[in-house]
VEXLO-827093 format. One record per residue (C-alpha): residue number from 1; residue in one letter; x, y negated, z. Coordinates in Angstrom, 2 decimals, m for minus. Last residue first. Example, Ala and Ser with C-alpha at 12.3 -4.5 7.8 and 13.67 -1.06 7.14 Angstrom:
- 2_S_13.67_1.06_7.14
- 1_A_12.30_4.50_7.80
***
This chain:
- 456_E_72.12_m118.41_42.71
- 455_D_70.49_m115.20_41.51
- 454_D_68.51_m114.45_44.65
- 453_M_67.69_m110.80_45.33
- 452_G_64.18_m109.52_44.57
- 451_D_65.24_m107.59_41.50
- 450_I_68.00_m105.80_43.44
- 449_D_65.66_m104.53_46.10
- 448_L_68.11_m102.16_47.80
- 447_F_67.36_m98.93_49.69
- 446_T_67.43_m96.84_46.52
- 445_L_70.89_m98.22_45.75
- 444_S_72.54_m96.08_48.43
- 443_V_71.07_m92.85_47.09
- 442_D_72.26_m93.66_43.57
- 441_Q_75.83_m94.50_44.69
- 440_S_76.34_m91.21_46.47
- 439_Y_76.71_m91.22_50.24
- 438_T_79.68_m90.91_52.57
- 437_G_79.10_m90.74_56.34
- 436_S_81.63_m87.96_57.02
- 435_T_79.06_m85.83_58.81
- 434_D_77.80_m83.86_55.81
- 433_L_81.29_m83.51_54.35
- 432_R_82.71_m82.01_57.54
- 431_L_79.76_m79.72_57.96
- 430_C_80.39_m78.46_54.44
- 429_Q_84.04_m77.91_55.35
- 428_V_82.97_m75.67_58.22
- 427_E_80.79_m73.62_55.90
- 426_E_83.69_m73.33_53.46
- 425_Y_86.05_m71.96_56.12
- 424_I_83.44_m69.42_57.25
- 423_D_83.03_m68.29_53.66
- 422_S_86.78_m67.81_53.36
- 421_M_86.86_m65.64_56.49
- 420_M_84.01_m63.50_55.15
- 419_K_85.58_m63.21_51.72
- 418_H_88.88_m62.15_53.27
- 417_F_87.16_m59.47_55.37
- 416_K_85.08_m58.21_52.51
- 415_N_88.22_m57.72_50.44
- 414_P_90.10_m56.09_53.33
- 413_A_87.40_m53.51_54.16
- 412_T_88.65_m51.08_56.84
- 411_A_91.93_m52.74_57.80
- 410_R_90.49_m56.25_57.73
- 409_I_87.40_m55.14_59.65
- 408_Q_89.60_m53.39_62.21
- 407_E_91.73_m56.50_62.65
- 406_L_88.60_m58.57_63.18
- 405_V_87.40_m56.20_65.91
- 404_S_90.85_m56.13_67.56
- 403_V_91.03_m59.92_67.70
- 402_H_87.52_m60.10_69.15
- 401_Y_88.43_m57.64_71.92
- 400_S_91.70_m59.44_72.67
- 399_Y_89.76_m62.64_73.38
- 398_N_87.43_m60.75_75.70
- 397_D_90.42_m59.39_77.59
- 396_C_92.00_m62.87_77.76
- 395_F_88.89_m64.26_79.44
- 394_Q_89.54_m64.30_83.19
- 393_N_93.34_m64.45_83.54
- 392_G_93.56_m66.36_80.27
- 391_T_91.81_m69.37_81.67
- 390_F_88.53_m71.09_80.77
- 389_K_87.89_m72.46_84.22
- 388_F_84.34_m72.82_85.49
- 387_D_81.84_m75.61_86.13
- 386_D_79.94_m75.67_82.83
- 385_N_76.77_m73.95_84.10
- 384_S_77.59_m71.93_87.24
- 383_K_74.19_m70.21_87.21
- 382_S_75.87_m66.78_86.76
- 381_K_73.97_m66.12_83.52
- 380_K_74.58_m69.59_82.15
- 379_G_78.28_m69.25_82.90
- 378_L_78.36_m65.93_81.08
- 377_L_76.82_m67.59_78.05
- 376_A_79.50_m70.29_78.14
- 375_A_82.28_m67.72_78.55
- 374_Y_80.99_m65.69_75.57
- 373_I_80.84_m68.83_73.43
- 372_A_84.41_m69.68_74.46
- 371_T_85.54_m66.18_73.51
- 370_C_83.93_m66.64_70.09
- 369_V_85.91_m69.85_69.62
- 368_I_89.16_m68.21_70.76
- 367_S_88.62_m65.34_68.31
- 366_L_87.92_m67.56_65.30
- 365_M_91.13_m69.52_65.84
- 364_P_93.19_m66.39_66.54
- 363_I_91.89_m64.68_63.32
- 362_P_92.73_m67.51_60.93
- 361_I_89.95_m69.29_58.99
- 360_E_90.61_m68.85_55.31
- 359_P_91.72_m70.89_52.32
- 358_R_90.82_m69.37_48.94
- 357_H_93.33_m67.47_46.89
- 356_A_90.56_m65.86_44.80
- 355_K_92.16_m62.43_45.05
- 354_N_92.60_m62.55_48.79
- 353_K_95.87_m63.51_50.42
- 352_A_94.93_m66.90_51.87
- 351_I_97.17_m67.16_54.95
- 350_D_99.40_m69.81_53.37
- 349_L_96.43_m71.89_52.24
- 348_F_95.19_m72.39_55.77
- 347_R_98.71_m73.29_56.82
- 346_Q_98.83_m76.01_54.19
- 345_P_96.10_m78.01_55.92
- 344_V_98.36_m78.80_58.91
- 343_Q_97.29_m82.18_60.30
- 342_S_93.72_m82.28_58.96
- 341_G_92.73_m78.81_60.14
- 340_I_94.60_m79.37_63.39
- 339_S_92.55_m82.42_64.28
- 338_K_93.99_m85.94_64.31
- 337_I_92.23_m86.90_61.06
- 336_N_88.83_m86.09_62.47
- 335_K_86.37_m83.22_62.90
- 334_F_88.34_m80.25_61.62
- 333_F_89.71_m78.15_64.51
- 332_I_87.59_m78.80_67.59
- 331_E_84.32_m80.18_66.26
- 330_F_84.33_m78.11_63.07
- 329_L_85.18_m74.81_64.69
- 328_I_82.54_m75.45_67.35
- 327_T_79.84_m76.13_64.74
- 326_F_80.65_m73.13_62.58
- 325_I_80.64_m70.75_65.55
- 324_P_77.39_m72.25_66.86
- 323_E_75.74_m71.43_63.47
- 322_A_76.45_m67.73_63.57
- 321_Q_78.78_m66.36_60.93
- 320_Y_81.01_m64.08_62.98
- 319_P_79.30_m61.00_61.57
- 318_K_76.90_m61.42_58.68
- 317_K_75.43_m57.99_57.91
- 316_C_74.26_m57.58_61.50
- 315_I_71.54_m60.21_61.46
- 314_P_70.94_m60.19_65.22
- 313_S_67.52_m60.22_66.96
- 312_P_66.77_m62.84_69.57
- 311_L_63.85_m62.83_72.06
- 310_G_61.46_m65.78_71.93
- 309_Q_58.33_m63.71_72.62
- 308_A_57.11_m64.34_69.08
- 307_N_60.37_m63.07_67.60
- 306_F_63.66_m64.93_67.22
- 305_T_66.19_m64.49_64.42
- 304_Q_69.88_m64.66_65.20
- 303_P_73.12_m65.10_63.26
- 302_F_75.76_m62.71_64.56
- 301_I_78.68_m63.35_66.96
- 300_Y_76.25_m63.63_69.89
- 299_L_75.63_m59.87_69.67
- 298_H_78.57_m59.19_72.00
- 297_D_77.17_m55.77_72.97
- 296_P_76.49_m56.59_76.65
- 295_L_76.17_m60.40_76.26
- 294_L_73.42_m61.18_73.74
- 293_R_70.46_m59.04_74.79
- 292_E_70.81_m59.59_78.53
- 291_L_71.31_m63.29_77.88
- 290_I_67.97_m63.51_76.11
- 289_A_66.17_m61.70_78.93
- 288_S_67.76_m63.94_81.56
- 287_C_66.67_m67.11_79.81
- 286_N_64.20_m68.52_82.32
- 285_L_65.28_m72.15_82.64
- 284_G_65.85_m72.53_78.93
- 283_L_68.38_m71.00_76.56
- 282_Q_67.00_m71.16_73.03
- 281_F_70.02_m69.43_71.43
- 280_Y_70.59_m72.32_69.04
- 279_G_69.70_m75.11_71.42
- 278_V_71.76_m73.98_74.39
- 277_I_74.79_m72.68_72.51
- 276_N_76.14_m76.00_71.26
- 275_K_77.06_m77.92_74.40
- 274_C_78.58_m75.05_76.35
- 273_A_80.66_m74.14_73.30
- 272_A_82.01_m77.67_72.91
- 271_D_82.94_m77.71_76.58
- 270_K_84.78_m74.40_76.23
- 269_I_86.79_m75.64_73.26
- 268_D_87.69_m78.83_75.11
- 267_R_88.82_m76.73_78.08
- 266_R_91.05_m74.77_75.72
- 265_F_92.81_m78.00_74.76
- 264_L_93.19_m79.09_78.36
- 263_S_94.75_m75.77_79.36
- 262_A_97.22_m75.94_76.48
- 261_C_98.06_m79.55_77.36
- 260_T_99.01_m78.51_80.88
- 259_D_101.25_m75.73_79.57
- 258_I_103.02_m78.16_77.22
- 257_L_103.64_m80.61_80.05
- 256_G_105.07_m77.82_82.18
- 255_V_107.39_m76.91_79.29
- 254_L_108.78_m80.44_79.46
- 253_A_109.43_m80.18_83.20
- 252_S_110.99_m76.73_82.81
- 251_L_113.37_m78.03_80.12
- 250_Y_114.60_m80.81_82.39
- 249_G_115.01_m78.41_85.29
- 248_K_117.00_m76.03_83.09
- 247_D_119.47_m78.70_81.98
- 246_T_122.05_m77.54_79.40
- 245_R_119.97_m76.46_76.38
- 244_M_117.19_m78.98_76.91
- 243_R_119.85_m81.65_77.35
- 242_K_121.28_m80.94_73.94
- 241_E_117.83_m80.97_72.28
- 240_I_116.95_m84.29_73.87
- 239_P_120.21_m85.84_72.68
- 238_T_119.68_m84.41_69.13
- 237_A_116.20_m85.79_68.50
- 236_K_116.07_m84.80_64.82
- 235_L_112.25_m85.21_64.69
- 234_Y_111.71_m81.71_63.22
- 233_Q_114.51_m80.26_65.31
- 232_V_113.12_m81.81_68.47
- 231_A_109.62_m80.44_67.74
- 230_N_110.73_m76.95_66.73
- 229_T_112.73_m76.64_69.93
- 228_L_109.77_m77.88_71.96
- 227_I_107.46_m75.23_70.49
- 226_E_109.97_m72.42_70.95
- 225_R_110.70_m73.47_74.49
- 224_G_106.99_m73.49_75.30
- 223_Y_106.45_m70.08_73.65
- 222_T_109.30_m68.39_75.49
- 221_N_108.61_m68.10_79.20
- 220_K_104.90_m67.28_79.15
- 219_A_104.93_m65.28_75.94
- 218_I_101.93_m62.92_76.09
- 217_V_99.83_m64.59_78.77
- 216_E_101.09_m68.16_78.32
- 215_P_100.19_m67.93_74.63
- 214_Y_96.46_m67.61_75.31
- 213_G_94.72_m68.30_71.99
- 212_H_97.45_m66.61_69.99
- 211_N_99.19_m67.29_66.67
- 210_F_97.25_m69.50_64.22
- 209_A_94.90_m71.66_66.30
- 208_I_96.70_m71.46_69.64
- 207_Y_100.07_m72.05_67.97
- 206_A_98.62_m74.92_65.93
- 205_K_97.40_m76.53_69.14
- 204_L_100.86_m76.08_70.64
- 203_E_102.60_m77.51_67.57
- 202_L_100.45_m80.62_67.90
- 201_I_101.32_m80.80_71.59
- 200_G_105.02_m80.46_70.70
- 199_H_104.69_m83.32_68.24
- 198_Q_103.27_m85.42_71.03
- 197_I_106.07_m84.28_73.34
- 196_V_108.75_m85.26_70.83
- 195_M_107.09_m88.59_70.09
- 194_H_106.90_m89.43_73.80
- 193_L_110.57_m88.49_74.22
- 192_D_111.52_m91.02_71.58
- 191_D_109.13_m93.71_72.81
- 190_N_110.16_m93.57_76.46
- 189_Q_108.17_m91.61_79.01
- 188_D_105.56_m92.88_81.47
- 187_T_102.53_m92.15_79.22
- 186_L_103.32_m88.42_79.06
- 185_R_103.15_m87.97_82.80
- 184_V_105.58_m85.79_84.74
- 183_S_105.00_m84.64_88.31
- 182_G_107.21_m85.26_91.32
- 181_T_104.56_m86.83_93.53
- 180_R_106.06_m90.29_93.13
- 179_T_105.87_m89.91_89.35
- 178_Y_108.72_m88.61_87.22
- 177_V_110.51_m90.24_84.29
- 176_L_112.72_m88.18_81.95
- 175_R_115.76_m89.64_80.22
- 174_A_116.70_m87.89_76.96
- 173_M_116.66_m91.02_74.78
- 172_P_118.73_m92.86_77.36
- 171_D_121.70_m90.58_76.50
- 170_R_123.35_m89.02_79.49
- 169_A_126.85_m90.13_80.48
- 168_S_125.63_m91.91_83.57
- 167_A_124.11_m88.68_84.87
- 166_K_127.32_m86.74_84.39
- 165_K_129.40_m89.43_86.00
- 164_S_127.25_m89.24_89.10
- 163_R_125.11_m92.08_90.22
- 162_A_126.24_m93.98_93.31
- 161_G_126.56_m97.32_91.53
- 160_A_122.96_m97.09_90.35
- 159_V_121.80_m96.55_93.90
- 158_D_123.75_m99.57_95.12
- 157_C_122.49_m101.67_92.21
- 156_A_118.93_m100.63_92.97
- 155_S_119.45_m101.64_96.60
- 154_C_120.71_m105.06_95.55
- 153_Q_117.89_m105.51_93.06
- 152_T_115.36_m104.52_95.68
- 151_D_116.71_m107.13_98.04
- 150_E_116.56_m109.79_95.33
- 149_D_113.00_m108.99_94.27
- 148_I_111.72_m106.43_91.75
- 147_E_107.97_m106.46_91.11
- 146_E_108.04_m107.52_87.44
- 145_E_110.70_m104.94_86.63
- 144_K_108.85_m101.90_87.90
- 143_P_110.74_m99.95_90.49
- 142_V_113.56_m97.50_89.67
- 141_I_114.31_m94.42_91.77
- 140_S_117.36_m92.59_90.45
- 139_D_118.73_m90.16_87.89
- 138_D_115.73_m88.00_86.86
- 137_T_113.58_m91.08_86.98
- 136_M_111.21_m91.92_89.80
- 135_V_108.41_m94.42_89.41
- 134_L_107.67_m97.04_91.97
- 133_S_104.47_m99.04_92.01
- 132_L_103.02_m96.84_94.72
- 131_D_105.98_m97.65_96.93
- 130_F_105.18_m101.35_96.61
- 129_E_101.59_m100.81_97.61
- 128_S_102.74_m99.02_100.72
- 127_I_102.76_m95.31_101.17
- 126_T_101.59_m93.63_104.36
- 125_S_103.13_m90.29_105.16
- 124_V_101.11_m87.17_105.85
- 123_S_103.59_m84.57_107.15
- 122_E_103.55_m86.23_110.56
- 121_N_99.92_m85.30_111.12
- 120_W_98.56_m87.83_113.53
- 119_K_99.26_m88.09_117.22
- 118_P_96.96_m90.09_119.47
- 117_T_98.70_m92.57_121.84
- 116_E_97.90_m91.93_125.51
- 115_M_100.91_m89.72_126.15
- 114_A_103.23_m92.07_124.28
- 113_R_101.86_m95.02_126.26
- 112_K_102.50_m93.20_129.52
- 111_R_106.02_m92.32_128.43
- 110_E_106.62_m95.90_127.33
- 109_R_105.31_m97.22_130.60
- 108_A_107.60_m94.87_132.48
- 107_S_110.49_m96.07_130.36
- 106_S_109.57_m99.65_131.18
- 105_V_109.49_m98.90_134.89
- 104_R_112.80_m97.06_134.77
- 103_V_114.35_m99.88_132.84
- 102_M_112.95_m102.40_135.30
- 101_K_114.46_m100.47_138.20
- 100_A_117.79_m100.38_136.49
- 99_Q_117.57_m104.12_135.90
- 98_K_116.76_m104.74_139.53
- 97_N_119.66_m102.61_140.64
- 96_K_121.90_m104.39_138.20
- 95_S_120.63_m107.78_139.38
- 94_H_121.39_m106.90_142.97
- 93_R_124.84_m105.69_142.09
- 92_D_125.46_m108.85_140.12
- 91_S_124.24_m110.98_143.03
- 90_S_126.63_m109.21_145.34
- 89_A_129.51_m109.57_142.94
- 88_I_128.84_m113.23_142.19
- 87_A_131.21_m114.38_144.94
- 86_P_134.13_m113.09_142.97
- 85_T_136.53_m110.77_144.81
- 84_E_140.17_m111.91_145.00
- 83_E_139.27_m115.16_146.66
- 82_L_137.46_m113.38_149.43
- 81_L_140.17_m114.05_151.97
- 80_A_140.70_m117.62_150.85
- 79_Q_137.01_m118.40_150.64
- 78_A_136.41_m116.82_154.04
- 77_I_139.27_m118.81_155.48
- 76_S_137.90_m122.03_154.06
- 75_E_134.39_m121.37_155.27
- 74_V_135.47_m120.28_158.74
- 73_P_137.93_m123.16_159.08
- 72_E_135.24_m125.71_158.23
- 71_L_132.51_m124.31_160.38
- 70_D_134.41_m124.17_163.67
- 69_S_135.92_m127.65_163.30
- 68_E_132.53_m129.10_162.53
- 67_E_130.92_m127.28_165.45
- 66_S_133.79_m128.27_167.76
- 65_E_133.46_m131.91_166.81
- 64_D_129.81_m132.01_167.71
- 63_S_130.16_m129.94_170.91
- 62_P_133.25_m131.58_172.29
- 61_V_136.52_m129.61_172.15
- 60_H_137.59_m128.02_175.41
- 59_K_136.65_m124.42_174.50
- 58_Y_138.27_m124.60_171.09
- 57_S_141.63_m125.47_172.66
- 56_G_141.50_m122.46_174.94
- 55_T_141.03_m120.06_172.08
- 54_D_143.81_m121.62_170.13
- 53_S_146.11_m121.55_173.12
- 52_D_145.48_m117.83_173.44
- 51_G_146.94_m117.21_170.00
- 50_G_145.28_m115.10_167.18
- 49_D_143.89_m117.93_165.12
- 48_D_147.26_m119.34_164.13
- 47_S_148.66_m115.92_163.34
- 46_D_145.61_m115.05_161.27
- 45_E_145.97_m118.30_159.35
- 44_L_149.56_m117.50_158.53
- 43_K_148.62_m114.03_157.34
- 42_S_145.73_m115.32_155.20
- 41_T_148.01_m117.71_153.40
- 40_K_150.53_m115.00_152.70
- 39_R_147.85_m112.69_151.28
- 38_G_146.55_m115.36_148.97
- 37_S_150.06_m116.16_147.76
- 36_K_150.67_m112.51_146.97
- 35_P_147.37_m112.05_145.07
- 34_H_148.13_m114.73_142.52
- 33_H_145.10_m115.18_140.19
- 32_P_145.49_m117.31_137.09
- 31_Q_143.47_m120.56_137.04
- 30_R_140.06_m120.43_135.29
- 29_R_138.30_m119.72_138.54
- 28_S_139.46_m123.03_139.98
- 27_L_141.13_m122.86_143.35
- 26_R_139.68_m124.81_146.18
- 25_P_142.33_m126.80_148.05
- 24_P_143.28_m125.48_151.45
- 23_P_141.24_m126.75_154.35
- 22_N_142.71_m129.54_156.45
- 21_F_142.16_m128.77_160.12
- 20_V_142.10_m131.67_162.46
- 19_Y_143.10_m131.22_166.08
- 18_Q_144.09_m134.62_167.46
- 17_S_141.47_m134.63_170.20
- 16_P_142.25_m131.04_171.10
- 15_P_145.95_m131.71_171.62
- 14_P_148.27_m130.20_169.06
- 13_P_149.13_m126.50_169.12
- 12_V_152.70_m125.56_170.02
- 11_L_154.28_m122.91_167.85
- 10_E_157.42_m121.43_169.24
- 9_E_159.91_m120.70_166.56
- 8_E_160.60_m117.12_165.63
- 7_D_163.99_m115.45_165.71
- 6_D_164.20_m115.57_169.45
- 5_S_161.01_m113.65_169.86
- 4_K_157.78_m115.25_170.81
- 3_E_155.99_m115.20_174.07
- 2_I_152.30_m115.78_173.76
- 1_M_151.01_m118.86_175.51
***
C-alpha cells in the first residue's frame, strides 16, 4: 500500500472476487466536448491504476475474469483518453495519402497522354454548323432567327444589353452585316443599304466607262467615297451618309465593296476579249507569227485582212474600228437593259460636241476595251490563256497609251476624231438591233401558210 498524506483518504481496493469495473458511458459525437472533464477522469483512473494493491489484485484474479477485467478497462480508458482526437484521424490520414498518390498517378497519366497526343495547329479553329450560321453585325453577333433556341436568346439578350449607347442610337438603315471571316457581302445587307451599294456599283461602271478604266490607280482613296456619296445623295439615305462621315471603318467596308466590284467588272471585259479575238485574228495552235505582227505596234486596233499564209495586214485608215472592238463594247456596255449604255444614255449625248451632235463612244470606254484585247493576245502568247488578272498594276500603262493616242487624234483632227467615235457608237447600236430578236411583219409572215389555216 502506498502511504497517503493526511489530506487524502486512503483508498482500499475491494476484494478480487468483488472487483467489477463499470466503464464510463460512451459520449455521443454530437454532444459538446469538455476537455476539463476528460482530463479529470483520466487523472482519477491513473491514480487507481498506479497503486501496488491494484497490481496485486490483478495477479490473483482467475484467468477468464482477469481477461475480461483487463480488456474492459483498457478499452474504456483508451476511449476516454482519445476522446479529444477522433478515431477517424488515422483512416483520414491514410485516405489522404492514398488520394495524393492517386493524384500523382493521374497527373502522370495526363502527362503521358499529352505527350502521346498529336498537336495540331492552334491557329486553325474548328467551327460548328451553328457557328457557320452566324453572321456578325457591326454591333454584335446575331444568329439566324430560325436557329435560335432559349440559351441563344439569353446570350443574345446579354450581348444586346452590353451594347454601347452610341451603337444603340444608330439608325437600322445604316447597319452593316459582316460574315464570320470579317468580310462584307452585298446579299447580307438590308434593303436600304443594298440599294445604296447597287447604285454605287452602277456609278462605278459609269466611272470606268466615262472617267478612267483604273480608278484605284489614280484616285485610290477618293473615287470610292465620291461614288458612295453620290449614291446616298441620289437615294436620300441620310442615316447612311451621316455614318459614312463619322465612322471610318464603316466607310472603308463600303469602299472595299466598290473596289471588289471594279475588279469583277474589268474581269468581265477581259473574258469577253478572250472569247472574241480567237476567231477574228485566226489564232490557232501555231499563232506565234500572227501575234508577233499584232502586239509590238498595237496593230490589233485596226481592221485586218489576211493573206494566203494567214498573216494579218492592218487597214490603217480605220483606227479603233476592228470587229472585236465593236463586239466587246456591245456585250459589256450595251447588251441588255442593265448595261451602262441603257442605264445612262444621256451621258453619250453630253459628250457629243461635233457638228452633227451625234452620240459618241467615250475615250476611257474605248481604251479599256483595247487594253483587254491586248491582255488577251498577250495571254495567248505566254500560253496562259484566260488565267491571268486584268489589274491596273500590269495593264495601266497600256491603257494610258491608248488614251494618249486618242487624245492626240482629237487634238490633231477633231472633226475626224468625233466622226470616228460616232461611227463606232453606230456600229455598236447596229449589233444591238441585230441581236434584239425583232423582225419586220413581212419577214415573219413569209413563214406562215395563211391560206392553209382552218377558218373555223
